[in-house]
C-alpha positions as CSV (number, residue, x, y, z in Angstrom):
1,V,83.3,101.1,105.4
2,Q,86.7,99.9,104.2
3,L,89.0,102.4,102.3
4,Q,91.6,101.7,99.7
5,A,94.0,104.2,99.1
6,S,96.2,104.1,95.5
7,G,98.5,106.2,93.7
8,G,101.6,106.8,95.4
9,G,104.7,106.7,94.1
10,L,108.4,107.7,93.4
11,V,108.9,111.3,91.5
12,Q,110.9,114.0,91.3
13,A,110.6,117.7,92.7
14,G,107.6,119.3,90.3
15,D,106.3,116.5,89.1
16,S,102.2,115.6,90.1
17,L,100.7,112.4,91.5
18,R,97.1,111.4,91.6
19,L,96.1,109.6,95.0
20,S,92.9,107.5,94.9
21,C,90.4,106.4,97.5
22,A,87.7,104.2,97.3
23,A,85.6,103.9,100.3
24,S,83.1,100.4,100.1
25,G,80.9,98.6,102.5
26,R,78.2,100.4,104.6
27,T,79.1,103.9,103.4
28,F,76.0,105.8,104.4
29,G,76.2,108.1,107.2
30,T,80.1,109.4,105.9
31,S,79.6,112.8,105.1
32,F,83.5,113.7,105.0
33,M,86.6,112.2,103.7
34,G,90.1,113.5,104.5
35,W,93.5,112.9,103.5
36,F,96.4,112.7,106.1
37,R,99.5,112.6,105.8
38,Q,102.8,111.2,108.1
39,A,106.5,112.0,107.7
40,P,108.9,109.8,109.1
41,G,109.6,111.1,112.9
42,K,106.6,113.8,112.2
43,E,103.0,113.6,113.5
44,R,100.2,112.8,111.4
45,E,98.9,115.8,109.7
46,F,95.5,116.9,107.6
47,V,96.2,117.9,104.0
48,A,92.6,118.3,102.8
49,G,88.9,117.1,102.9
50,I,85.7,117.0,101.3
51,V,82.0,117.0,102.0
52,W,80.5,114.0,100.0
53,T,77.1,116.0,99.6
54,D,77.9,119.4,98.2
55,G,81.8,119.4,97.7
56,T,83.0,121.2,99.7
57,T,86.8,121.6,100.6
58,Y,89.1,122.3,103.1
59,N,93.2,122.3,102.5
60,T,96.1,123.0,104.8
61,D,97.9,126.1,104.2
62,S,101.4,124.1,102.7
63,V,99.2,122.8,99.8
64,K,96.7,125.2,98.9
65,G,97.6,126.2,95.5
66,R,98.9,122.8,95.0
67,F,96.9,120.2,95.9
68,S,93.3,119.7,95.1
69,I,90.5,116.9,95.9
70,S,87.7,116.0,94.6
71,R,85.2,113.1,94.6
72,D,83.1,110.7,92.3
73,N,80.1,110.2,94.6
74,A,79.1,107.1,92.2
75,K,82.0,105.2,92.5
76,N,82.3,106.3,96.3
77,T,86.0,107.6,95.2
78,A,87.7,110.4,96.5
79,Y,90.8,111.9,94.8
80,L,93.8,114.3,96.1
81,Q,95.3,115.8,92.9
82,M,99.2,116.7,94.1
83,N,101.0,118.9,91.7
84,R,104.2,120.8,92.0
85,L,105.4,118.1,94.3
86,K,108.2,119.5,96.6
87,P,110.4,117.0,98.6
88,E,109.1,118.0,102.1
89,D,105.5,116.5,100.6
90,T,107.4,113.0,101.1
91,A,104.7,110.8,103.2
92,V,102.7,107.9,103.9
93,Y,99.4,109.6,102.6
94,F,96.2,108.1,104.5
95,C,92.6,108.8,103.2
96,A,90.0,108.5,106.2
97,A,86.2,109.0,106.5
98,L,84.4,110.9,109.1
99,R,80.8,110.3,110.4
100,G,78.8,113.2,111.3
101,A,79.2,116.7,111.2
102,W,82.7,117.4,113.1
103,Y,84.3,118.4,110.1
104,R,82.9,121.9,110.5
105,T,85.3,122.5,112.7
106,R,87.4,119.9,113.9
107,H,88.7,118.6,110.2
108,Y,92.1,118.8,110.9
109,D,91.5,116.0,114.2
110,A,92.4,112.7,112.8
111,D,91.2,111.2,116.5
112,L,88.0,112.1,115.5
113,Y,87.8,110.0,112.2
114,D,85.9,106.7,112.1
115,Y,87.9,104.6,109.1
116,W,91.2,104.8,107.7
117,G,92.5,103.6,104.5
118,Q,96.1,101.3,104.8
119,G,98.2,104.5,103.6
120,T,99.9,105.0,100.0
121,L,103.7,105.8,100.0
122,V,104.2,109.6,98.3
123,T,108.4,109.9,97.7
124,V,109.3,113.2,96.0
125,S,113.2,113.3,95.1
126,S,115.1,116.8,94.9
């Protein structure tokens, strides 16, 4: 499975961005797509995730009400819509895919993900 993340850029505080993550290859069996981010000097953290089959979503508290995740199964693509961006949202954003049912209890655990995209940089200026 290959994941291609795109959509990052430089924006001002309060602006919006939409990230995309296109999956290709043998995607059958991947059950969950997650977005993580890593700011300079910080650990990678879970941002949001979505179940491919039923669209159930998970979000970390710091982005609730601002970020939303969606997917287009026909295109094997997941999206992260980011609104009201803040300088503290500045980070490299990674998409990752998970096989199996680990997402139900451990969707925040980066070590459990099987496939990772290359990351896309989001910079939010104040």
